[in-house]
C-alpha positions in Angstrom: -6.9 -9.2 20.3 -5.0 -9.9 17.0 -5.5 -8.3 13.6 -4.4 -9.8 10.3 -6.1 -8.8 7.1 -5.1 -8.8 3.4 -6.9 -6.9 0.6 -6.5 -8.1 -2.9 -7.2 -6.0 -6.0 -6.9 -6.3 -9.8 -4.6 -3.3 -10.0 -1.6 -5.6 -10.5 -3.2 -6.8 -13.8 -2.7 -3.3 -15.2 1.0 -3.6 -14.4 1.2 -7.0 -16.0 -0.5 -5.7 -19.2 1.9 -2.8 -19.3 4.9 -5.1 -18.9 3.6 -7.3 -21.7 3.1 -4.3 -23.9 6.6 -3.0 -23.2 8.2 -6.3 -23.8 6.4 -6.7 -27.2 7.4 -3.1 -28.1 11.0 -3.8 -27.2 11.2 -6.5 -29.8 10.5 -3.8 -32.5 13.6 -1.7 -31.6 16.5 -2.7 -33.9 19.4 -1.6 -31.8 20.4 -4.0 -29.0 21.2 -1.6 -26.2 17.9 0.4 -26.3 16.1 -2.9 -26.8 17.6 -4.3 -23.6 16.8 -1.1 -21.7 13.2 -1.1 -22.8 12.9 -4.9 -22.1 14.3 -4.3 -18.6 11.5 -1.7 -18.0 9.0 -4.3 -19.0 10.6 -6.7 -16.4 10.3 -4.0 -13.8 6.6 -3.8 -14.4 6.3 -7.5 -13.6 8.3 -7.0 -10.4 5.9 -4.1 -9.5 2.9 -6.3 -10.3 4.2 -8.9 -7.8 4.7 -6.1 -5.3 1.2 -4.7 -5.5 -1.1 -7.7 -5.7 -2.4 -7.3 -2.2 -2.1 -5.0 0.8 -1.7 -6.7 4.2 -2.2 -5.1 7.6 -1.2 -7.1 10.6 -0.5 -6.8 14.3 3.1 -7.6 15.4 2.9 -7.1 19.1 4.2 -3.6 19.6 3.7 -2.4 16.1 1.4 -2.6 13.1 2.9 -3.9 9.8 1.5 -2.5 6.6 2.9 -4.2 3.5 2.3 -4.8 -0.1 3.0 -8.2 -1.6 3.4 -11.0 -2.2 6.9 -9.7 -3.1 7.4 -7.5 0.1 9.4 -4.6 -1.4 7.2 -2.0 0.2 6.4 -2.3 3.9 6.1 0.0 6.9 6.0 -0.7 10.7 4.1 1.7 12.9 4.7 1.6 16.6 1.5 1.8 18.6 3.2 4.1 21.0 3.7 6.6 18.2 -0.1 6.8 17.3 -2.2 9.5 18.8 -5.6 8.6 17.2 -7.3 6.8 14.4 -10.5 7.3 12.4 -12.3 5.7 9.6 -12.3 7.8 6.5 -12.5 7.8 2.7 -10.0 8.7 0.1 -10.9 10.6 -3.1 -10.0 10.1 -6.7 -7.2 12.6 -6.2 -5.7 10.5 -3.4 -5.3 7.6 -5.9 -3.7 4.2 -5.2 -0.2 3.1 -4.4 2.2 4.8 -2.0 2.5 8.5 -2.2 2.0 11.9 -0.5 -1.7 12.7 -0.3 -3.0 16.0 -1.7 -4.7 16.4 1.7 -1.5 15.9 3.6 0.4 12.9 4.9 1.1 9.6 3.2 -1.3 7.3 1.5 -0.9 3.5 1.3 -3.8 2.3 -0.7 -4.4 -0.6 -3.1 -8.0 -0.3 -4.2 -11.2 1.4 -3.3 -11.8 4.5 -1.3 -12.3 3.1 2.3 -9.4 3.8 4.6 -8.3 4.4 8.2 -6.5 7.6 9.0 -3.7 7.1 11.5 -2.6 10.4 13.3 0.8 10.4 14.9 1.8 12.2 18.0 4.3 14.2 15.8 1.3 15.6 13.9 1.7 13.5 10.7 -1.0 11.4 9.1 -1.0 8.1 7.3 -3.9 6.8 5.3 -4.2 3.0 5.2 -6.5 1.8 2.5 -8.6 -1.3 3.4 -11.7 -3.2 2.5 -12.2 -3.7 6.3 -12.2 -0.1 7.7 -14.5 -0.9 10.6 -12.4 -3.9 11.7 -9.1 -2.0 11.4 -10.4 1.1 13.2 -11.9 -1.0 16.0 -8.7 -3.0 16.4 -6.5 0.1 16.5 -8.7 2.0 19.0 -8.7 -1.1 21.3 -5.0 -1.4 20.9 -4.4 2.3 21.7 -6.7 2.0 24.7 -4.6 -0.9 26.0 -1.4 1.1 25.4 -2.5 3.8 27.8 -3.0 1.4 30.7 
């Protein structure tokens, strides 16, 4: 059983709009050094927009790869042997989107929406993976964990 799913979201458009606003604003700064610094910040927004256009979750044999893209600056490999259990869940407004520590504990990797799969590690940590396919991801991971035990 293989798993490969990508979720797209319009969140990157907010970063593009912010980058455009910053670049326009940088043209209004009369001094060259501050202008370049602000323009560089606008360019950084475009790089982040390319990094957060979609969230991919895919099986890589012995591990699960979670990565934002198409510019793959942020990615994480999870060994199946490190996973204790998984369950379908929902994030809250306080959990937000992006990559960060969750107020409820553990890390959140979420692009859009509130559906997610909670991955519980044998060390006691938790990772929330946002997805628009929570049933499919949970089913795949449970099947994969079952295969790992045999």
